[in-house]
Backbone as CSV, one residue per row, in Angstrom:
resi,resn,N_x,N_y,N_z,CA_x,CA_y,CA_z,C_x,C_y,C_z
1,MET,1.106,-1.030,0.269,0.024,-0.017,-0.040,0.739,1.466,-0.027
2,THR,0.286,2.225,-0.672,1.588,3.137,-0.684,0.798,4.537,-0.430
3,ARG,0.994,4.860,0.443,0.502,6.205,1.586,0.805,7.848,0.757
4,LEU,-0.283,8.523,0.223,-0.114,10.009,0.094,0.056,10.654,0.760
5,PRO,0.642,11.775,1.027,1.446,12.332,2.233,0.246,12.882,2.462
6,LEU,0.429,13.272,4.131,-0.207,14.436,4.259,-0.075,15.471,5.390
7,GLU,-0.352,16.452,5.325,-0.353,17.705,5.158,-1.051,18.625,6.603
8,ARG,-0.880,19.384,7.628,-1.064,20.701,8.204,-1.772,21.902,7.945
9,HIS,-2.952,21.790,8.189,-2.883,22.603,6.960,-2.236,24.478,8.557
10,PRO,-2.017,25.191,8.214,-1.691,26.365,8.829,-2.528,26.756,9.143
11,PHE,-3.408,26.995,8.819,-5.089,28.015,9.652,-6.387,27.196,10.498
12,SER,-6.076,25.849,10.768,-6.949,25.174,10.482,-6.028,23.755,11.897
13,ASP,-7.093,23.153,12.134,-7.035,21.276,13.065,-7.329,20.224,11.689
14,ARG,-7.785,21.001,10.305,-8.201,19.380,9.524,-7.125,19.407,8.789
15,VAL,-6.723,17.819,8.344,-5.710,17.609,7.613,-6.162,17.907,6.062
16,ALA,-5.269,17.716,5.490,-6.319,18.256,4.633,-4.589,17.022,3.650
17,THR,-5.272,16.397,2.530,-4.988,15.795,1.873,-4.102,16.383,0.474
18,THR,-3.523,15.898,0.510,-1.923,16.688,-0.748,-2.435,15.400,-2.274
19,VAL,-2.707,16.203,-2.939,-3.130,15.676,-4.396,-2.066,15.819,-5.199
20,LYS,-1.915,15.809,-5.663,-1.345,16.282,-7.544,-1.989,16.593,-8.198
21,THR,-1.850,18.135,-8.465,-2.666,18.206,-9.272,-2.153,19.997,-10.095
22,SER,-2.696,19.760,-11.640,-2.761,21.538,-12.183,-2.819,22.989,-11.185
23,ASN,-4.215,22.624,-11.011,-4.836,23.389,-9.936,-4.447,23.901,-9.147
24,VAL,-4.564,25.463,-8.771,-3.705,26.010,-8.147,-5.084,25.979,-6.849
25,VAL,-4.592,25.347,-4.874,-5.255,25.545,-4.101,-5.107,26.392,-3.393
26,THR,-5.305,27.580,-2.178,-4.253,28.512,-1.484,-4.372,27.855,-0.531
27,ASN,-4.008,28.077,0.432,-3.702,28.012,1.997,-5.199,29.310,2.841
28,THR,-5.536,29.556,1.966,-6.179,30.459,2.816,-8.388,29.761,3.401
29,LEU,-8.143,30.310,4.117,-9.967,29.044,3.959,-10.841,30.425,4.686
30,SER,-12.078,30.862,4.821,-13.304,31.538,5.249,-13.843,30.341,4.815
31,ARG,-15.391,31.074,6.094,-15.502,30.649,6.725,-17.190,30.206,5.727
32,ASN,-17.329,30.581,4.495,-18.163,30.665,3.748,-17.403,29.524,2.572
33,VAL,-16.247,29.348,2.651,-15.836,28.200,1.687,-15.176,26.816,2.672
34,ALA,-15.279,25.679,1.523,-15.180,24.043,2.151,-14.446,24.488,1.263
35,GLN,-13.353,22.930,1.691,-12.352,21.872,0.877,-13.030,20.684,0.584
36,PHE,-12.625,20.101,-0.585,-13.588,19.178,-1.316,-12.474,18.556,-1.660
37,VAL,-12.313,17.071,-1.951,-11.433,16.533,-2.629,-12.081,15.654,-3.813
38,ALA,-11.545,15.902,-5.058,-13.020,15.926,-6.244,-12.136,14.346,-6.754
39,PHE,-13.055,13.359,-7.153,-12.474,12.282,-7.978,-13.120,11.997,-8.854
40,ARG,-13.618,11.259,-9.662,-13.616,10.401,-10.880,-13.819,9.747,-10.822
41,ILE,-15.451,9.144,-11.275,-15.657,7.515,-11.647,-16.244,7.149,-12.957
42,GLU,-15.352,7.004,-14.565,-15.780,6.971,-15.265,-15.943,8.063,-16.346
43,GLU,-17.139,9.668,-16.579,-16.904,11.230,-16.671,-17.503,11.919,-15.879
44,GLN,-17.952,11.270,-14.352,-18.697,12.533,-13.684,-17.772,12.644,-12.860
45,THR,-17.653,13.805,-11.853,-16.235,13.940,-11.162,-17.453,14.514,-10.059
46,TYR,-16.977,13.841,-9.051,-17.928,13.562,-7.422,-16.783,14.672,-6.130
47,ALA,-16.789,14.571,-5.700,-16.967,14.635,-4.308,-16.429,14.858,-3.135
48,PHE,-15.737,14.747,-1.657,-16.318,14.505,-0.199,-15.608,15.805,-0.410
49,ARG,-16.533,16.370,1.201,-15.711,17.212,2.500,-14.238,16.187,2.606
50,ILE,-12.988,17.166,2.645,-12.510,17.200,3.108,-12.066,16.859,4.841
51,GLU,-12.479,17.115,5.714,-12.639,16.484,6.597,-12.947,15.661,6.929
52,GLN,-13.563,14.891,6.546,-14.283,13.594,6.396,-13.563,12.398,5.854
53,ILE,-12.236,13.281,4.984,-11.466,12.083,4.551,-10.185,12.032,5.552
54,GLN,-9.727,10.757,5.695,-8.701,9.910,6.775,-7.519,10.264,5.231
55,GLU,-7.591,10.196,5.044,-6.108,9.974,4.000,-6.995,9.370,2.719
56,ILE,-5.886,9.077,1.682,-6.467,8.212,0.114,-4.977,7.909,-0.721
57,VAL,-5.045,6.010,-0.155,-3.955,4.793,-0.229,-4.297,4.797,-1.954
58,ILE,-3.007,3.686,-1.584,-3.179,3.278,-3.461,-2.950,2.076,-2.160
59,LEU,-4.071,1.090,-3.070,-3.992,-0.281,-2.697,-3.216,-1.624,-3.224
60,THR,-2.460,-2.291,-2.390,-2.422,-3.587,-3.679,-2.873,-4.647,-3.276
61,GLN,-3.249,-4.840,-1.722,-4.099,-5.805,-1.197,-5.262,-5.826,-1.190
62,ILE,-6.437,-6.719,-1.520,-7.332,-6.203,-0.845,-8.258,-7.420,-0.726
63,THR,-8.251,-8.397,0.558,-8.664,-9.657,0.968,-10.721,-9.399,0.494
64,ARG,-10.715,-10.986,-0.037,-12.322,-11.212,-0.504,-13.107,-11.344,0.685
65,THR,-14.255,-11.508,0.281,-14.692,-11.859,1.624,-16.038,-12.603,1.294
66,PRO,-16.528,-13.142,1.317,-17.538,-13.862,0.798,-19.419,-13.926,1.165
67,GLN,-20.070,-13.770,0.158,-21.678,-13.272,0.578,-21.847,-11.602,1.394
68,VAL,-20.708,-10.482,0.254,-20.914,-9.637,0.830,-21.755,-9.196,-0.972
69,PRO,-21.859,-7.868,-0.593,-23.194,-7.824,-2.247,-21.619,-7.310,-3.005
70,GLU,-22.224,-7.474,-4.395,-20.654,-7.469,-4.885,-19.969,-5.685,-5.350
71,TYR,-20.335,-4.897,-4.595,-20.382,-3.197,-4.580,-19.231,-3.382,-3.211
72,VAL,-18.927,-4.508,-2.532,-18.438,-4.502,-2.196,-16.539,-5.492,-1.724
73,GLU,-15.618,-5.139,-2.058,-14.441,-5.631,-2.744,-13.995,-5.988,-1.656
74,GLY,-13.817,-5.963,-0.016,-13.434,-6.916,1.119,-13.067,-5.714,2.106
75,VAL,-12.624,-6.411,2.059,-11.388,-5.929,3.247,-10.104,-5.289,2.979
76,ALA,-9.373,-5.006,3.650,-8.013,-4.543,3.643,-7.091,-4.276,4.575
77,ASN,-6.087,-4.711,5.036,-5.878,-4.036,6.225,-4.777,-2.420,6.642
78,LEU,-5.260,-1.915,6.633,-4.307,-0.752,7.312,-3.885,-0.025,8.368
79,ARG,-2.781,-0.678,8.404,-1.505,-0.183,9.117,-2.713,-1.152,10.825
80,GLY,-2.609,-2.030,10.437,-3.421,-3.273,11.891,-4.801,-2.903,11.630
81,SER,-5.404,-1.729,11.126,-6.663,-1.497,11.359,-7.494,-2.014,9.979
82,ILE,-7.927,-3.237,10.184,-8.727,-3.564,9.117,-9.809,-3.266,8.977
83,ILE,-10.200,-2.438,6.909,-11.755,-1.753,7.078,-11.944,-2.153,5.753
84,PRO,-13.357,-2.223,5.913,-14.219,-2.655,3.988,-13.607,-1.735,3.192
85,ILE,-14.109,-2.108,2.051,-13.351,-1.629,0.538,-14.673,-1.688,0.391
86,VAL,-15.059,-0.759,-0.286,-16.537,-0.187,-1.454,-16.037,0.388,-2.637
87,ASN,-16.508,-0.321,-3.626,-15.938,0.271,-5.299,-17.328,1.118,-5.110
88,LEU,-16.814,2.310,-5.621,-18.222,3.451,-5.737,-18.804,2.966,-7.155
89,ARG,-18.202,2.690,-8.106,-18.035,2.833,-9.091,-19.543,1.319,-9.557
90,LYS,-19.435,-0.152,-8.158,-19.708,-0.372,-9.402,-20.635,-0.065,-7.996
91,LEU,-21.048,0.189,-6.910,-21.840,0.760,-6.039,-22.599,1.136,-7.298
92,PHE,-23.179,2.941,-7.853,-23.621,3.414,-8.429,-23.868,2.750,-9.546
93,GLY,-23.360,1.278,-9.546,-24.459,0.705,-10.906,-23.572,0.618,-11.899
94,LEU,-22.245,1.049,-11.838,-21.251,1.097,-12.974,-20.707,-0.077,-13.767
95,GLU,-20.607,-0.130,-14.673,-20.263,-1.314,-14.586,-18.732,-1.207,-14.716
96,PRO,-17.452,-2.342,-13.846,-16.509,-2.428,-13.365,-15.390,-2.261,-14.018
97,LYS,-13.823,-1.852,-13.743,-13.158,-1.642,-14.240,-12.371,-1.417,-13.676
98,ALA,-10.805,-2.584,-15.075,-10.303,-3.153,-13.911,-9.064,-2.025,-13.004
99,ILE,-9.120,-2.149,-12.508,-7.578,-1.494,-11.762,-6.259,-0.243,-12.363
100,ASP,-5.730,0.192,-11.614,-4.838,1.142,-13.414,-4.134,2.029,-12.055
101,ALA,-3.128,2.266,-12.499,-2.546,3.130,-12.252,-2.627,4.055,-11.415
102,ASP,-3.713,5.068,-12.274,-5.029,5.414,-11.304,-5.950,5.430,-10.477
103,THR,-5.884,4.325,-10.260,-7.335,4.128,-8.548,-6.681,4.117,-7.728
104,ARG,-7.432,4.834,-7.092,-7.757,5.370,-5.218,-8.313,4.853,-4.267
105,THR,-7.707,4.748,-3.373,-9.057,4.959,-2.596,-8.866,5.709,-1.072
106,ILE,-10.063,5.963,-1.380,-10.190,6.872,-0.660,-10.354,7.297,1.007
107,VAL,-9.818,6.720,2.234,-10.404,6.027,3.435,-10.953,7.688,4.399
108,VAL,-12.597,6.713,3.959,-13.389,8.281,5.534,-13.820,7.750,6.876
109,ASN,-13.788,8.793,7.265,-14.780,8.411,8.459,-16.361,8.735,8.644
110,VAL,-16.908,7.896,8.475,-18.311,7.141,8.778,-19.066,7.168,9.572
111,GLY,-18.671,8.466,10.668,-19.838,8.432,11.734,-18.684,7.860,12.821
112,ASN,-17.770,6.508,13.897,-17.393,6.553,13.953,-16.791,5.142,13.199
113,ARG,-16.692,4.943,12.015,-16.473,3.387,11.452,-15.579,4.193,10.162
114,VAL,-13.970,3.296,9.884,-13.851,4.454,8.643,-13.708,2.951,7.254
115,ILE,-13.361,3.760,6.052,-14.543,2.593,4.488,-13.558,3.165,3.995
116,GLY,-12.954,1.815,3.404,-12.413,2.479,2.200,-12.908,3.210,0.442
117,CYS,-13.122,4.186,-0.430,-13.796,3.750,-0.663,-12.713,3.838,-2.788
118,THR,-12.890,3.288,-2.827,-12.332,3.020,-4.259,-12.721,3.690,-5.655
119,VAL,-11.776,4.645,-6.059,-12.800,5.258,-7.017,-11.564,5.695,-7.949
120,ASP,-11.987,5.931,-9.569,-11.369,5.778,-11.082,-9.618,6.273,-11.225
121,THR,-10.181,7.475,-10.187,-9.009,8.698,-10.019,-9.445,9.747,-8.977
122,VAL,-8.518,10.198,-8.945,-8.389,11.606,-7.726,-7.827,12.792,-8.388
123,THR,-9.373,13.589,-8.721,-7.824,14.618,-9.710,-7.520,15.846,-8.479
124,GLN,-8.406,17.005,-7.944,-7.737,17.477,-7.211,-8.281,18.378,-5.942
125,VAL,-8.108,19.117,-4.578,-8.931,19.126,-4.013,-9.009,20.597,-4.609
126,VAL,-10.551,20.847,-4.000,-10.585,22.209,-4.797,-11.716,23.056,-3.318
127,ARG,-11.550,24.667,-3.601,-12.324,25.446,-2.182,-13.500,25.647,-3.651
128,ILE,-14.471,25.530,-2.513,-15.820,26.130,-3.265,-16.765,26.473,-1.751
129,GLY,-16.748,28.069,-2.768,-17.998,28.350,-1.747,-19.454,28.495,-1.342
130,GLN,-20.158,28.748,-0.515,-20.798,28.578,0.004,-21.589,28.739,-0.983
131,ASP,-22.388,29.958,-1.336,-23.057,31.311,-2.936,-22.814,29.184,-3.811
132,ASP,-21.888,29.518,-4.739,-21.508,28.310,-5.446,-21.831,26.497,-5.644
133,VAL,-22.648,26.061,-4.034,-23.024,25.246,-4.068,-24.545,25.098,-4.432
134,HIS,-25.279,24.466,-5.545,-26.874,24.397,-5.653,-27.203,23.423,-4.588
135,ALA,-28.275,23.342,-4.378,-28.916,22.022,-3.845,-29.142,21.097,-5.528
136,ALA,-29.368,19.844,-4.597,-30.118,19.065,-5.315,-31.227,19.438,-5.548
137,PRO,-31.681,18.920,-7.137,-33.216,18.754,-7.783,-33.965,18.171,-6.584
138,ASP,-35.325,18.328,-6.400,-36.151,17.412,-6.185,-36.615,16.239,-7.149
139,THR,-35.951,16.136,-8.073,-36.507,15.180,-9.454,-34.420,14.121,-9.266
140,VAL,-34.078,15.057,-8.240,-32.633,13.536,-8.568,-32.720,13.254,-7.044
141,THR,-32.884,13.211,-5.338,-33.481,13.473,-4.380,-34.809,12.529,-4.390
142,GLY,-35.583,13.125,-4.750,-36.840,12.385,-4.725,-36.683,10.779,-5.181
143,ASN,-36.058,10.007,-4.727,-35.993,8.275,-4.837,-35.375,8.217,-3.676
144,GLY,-34.802,9.212,-2.697,-34.112,8.739,-1.073,-32.665,9.081,-2.356
145,ALA,-32.307,10.053,-2.810,-30.911,10.010,-3.010,-30.201,11.672,-2.357
146,SER,-30.698,11.260,-0.906,-30.450,12.107,0.552,-28.741,12.248,0.500
147,TYR,-27.275,10.983,-0.504,-26.288,11.014,0.164,-26.071,12.176,-0.965
148,ILE,-26.478,12.711,-1.859,-26.467,14.346,-2.939,-26.050,15.333,-1.921
149,PHE,-25.021,15.932,-1.759,-25.336,17.177,-1.252,-25.266,18.138,-1.228
150,GLY,-25.470,18.171,-2.717,-25.348,19.903,-4.129,-24.774,19.690,-5.162
151,PHE,-25.086,20.395,-5.798,-23.578,21.024,-6.734,-23.032,21.693,-6.957
152,ALA,-21.534,21.910,-7.624,-21.062,22.805,-8.420,-20.656,22.969,-9.057
153,ARG,-20.607,24.878,-9.793,-19.910,24.538,-11.181,-18.450,24.527,-10.727
154,VAL,-17.239,24.219,-10.902,-16.484,24.677,-11.057,-15.326,24.372,-12.073
155,GLN,-15.049,26.046,-12.558,-14.736,25.948,-14.258,-15.097,25.971,-15.168
156,ASP,-15.504,24.292,-16.080,-15.468,23.929,-16.745,-16.929,22.445,-16.449
157,GLN,-16.182,22.009,-15.519,-17.107,20.889,-14.852,-18.440,20.808,-13.787
158,LEU,-18.854,20.009,-13.818,-20.373,20.432,-12.968,-19.634,18.904,-11.934
159,ILE,-19.790,19.616,-10.514,-19.101,18.510,-9.697,-20.166,18.391,-8.713
160,VAL,-20.794,16.780,-8.778,-21.400,16.169,-7.337,-21.052,16.126,-6.068
161,LEU,-21.623,17.143,-5.245,-21.052,16.807,-3.694,-21.917,16.080,-3.473
162,LEU,-21.070,15.061,-2.251,-21.632,14.069,-2.199,-21.713,13.647,-0.667
163,GLU,-22.595,13.558,0.136,-22.700,13.802,1.673,-22.456,11.768,2.121
164,VAL,-21.034,11.837,2.683,-20.592,10.314,3.156,-21.059,9.916,3.869
165,ASP,-21.362,10.451,5.562,-23.035,9.592,6.391,-23.921,8.951,5.427
166,GLU,-24.419,9.873,4.596,-25.986,9.197,4.597,-25.010,8.117,2.940
167,LEU,-24.279,8.882,2.477,-23.671,7.287,1.326,-23.316,6.119,1.639
168,LEU,-22.798,6.454,2.756,-21.795,5.169,3.051,-22.005,4.421,4.494
169,ASP,-23.184,4.978,4.924,-24.507,4.254,5.965,-24.101,2.780,5.973
170,PRO,-23.885,1.966,6.622,-24.466,0.512,6.847,-25.080,0.197,6.112
171,GLN,-26.253,0.772,6.744,-27.626,0.862,6.713,-28.124,0.801,5.546
172,LYS,-27.822,1.961,4.586,-28.132,2.267,3.629,-27.464,2.536,2.454
173,LEU,-26.420,0.976,2.158,-26.060,0.944,1.410,-26.652,0.663,0.515
174,GLU,-26.923,-0.917,0.585,-27.887,-0.861,-0.986,-29.455,-0.582,-0.794
175,GLN,-29.663,0.749,-0.470,-30.508,1.748,-1.302,-29.883,2.352,-2.308
176,VAL,-28.468,3.064,-2.031,-27.885,3.649,-2.493,-27.589,3.437,-3.467
177,SER,-27.101,1.261,-3.479,-26.426,0.294,-4.708,-28.659,1.208,-5.030
178,GLN,-29.732,1.010,-5.307,-30.600,0.271,-6.015,-31.290,1.308,-6.544
179,ILE,-31.020,2.949,-6.414,-30.793,3.374,-7.230,-29.237,4.378,-8.126
180,SER,-30.588,4.860,-9.198,-29.633,5.711,-10.186,-28.385,6.781,-9.788
181,ILE,-27.350,6.161,-10.260,-26.818,7.616,-9.704,-27.294,8.682,-11.252
182,PRO,-27.741,9.544,-10.566,-27.393,11.336,-11.566,-26.225,11.421,-12.792
183,ARG,-26.919,10.781,-14.137,-25.558,11.235,-15.602,-25.635,12.862,-15.385
184,PHE,-24.461,13.600,-15.959,-25.056,14.507,-16.168,-24.380,15.029,-17.533
185,PRO,-24.519,15.656,-18.472,-23.874,15.956,-20.034,-23.268,15.874,-19.609
186,LYS,-21.270,16.631,-20.349,-20.657,17.813,-20.316,-21.078,19.177,-21.115
187,ASN,-21.801,19.541,-21.728,-22.198,20.191,-21.659,-22.989,20.789,-20.759
188,LEU,-23.674,20.334,-19.861,-24.320,20.606,-18.416,-24.078,21.758,-17.508
189,ALA,-22.388,21.559,-17.927,-21.532,21.842,-16.671,-20.968,23.183,-17.932
190,GLN,-21.448,23.743,-18.987,-20.790,24.510,-19.431,-21.823,25.367,-19.289
191,LYS,-23.378,25.235,-19.305,-23.961,26.375,-19.100,-23.802,27.260,-17.987
């Protein structure tokens, strides 16, 4: 397992994950600005709030476990702690993809649990102002998709902001897997 470095933010107790990106992220925080770690699954960009992320790792070994839903890849030993690994691509009902050099596991805190989420690639750390977050329309959340916190347009892309506690609540995972994840055309972000 390769661990990406973590750095302490000079103005906060929060741990910020360092991710290589071509975008510049400033170190000043405002009350109305939150930091998110953006990642891609298929052609869509999603993001988790940075304060819910423990770390981002490259897992080299996942132990398969019997009689679990398909979206549960298995478990991994993360420095002595055994954590479940959920493949977000499979959870969202997308075709499986072979692990490659870009595949990452985002280790998140869900209540008092730690869960790893496999994603196609981690793209950047973004700062999003409160005024730039748009609530998810009823047509998206109507089927119980309370795991969508909102949407934000960053440069030319539309980012789906995910609510980690709702998305990865062990009692709700099966429900999440049965709801179609919204897919947005690329040109929607440009409007």
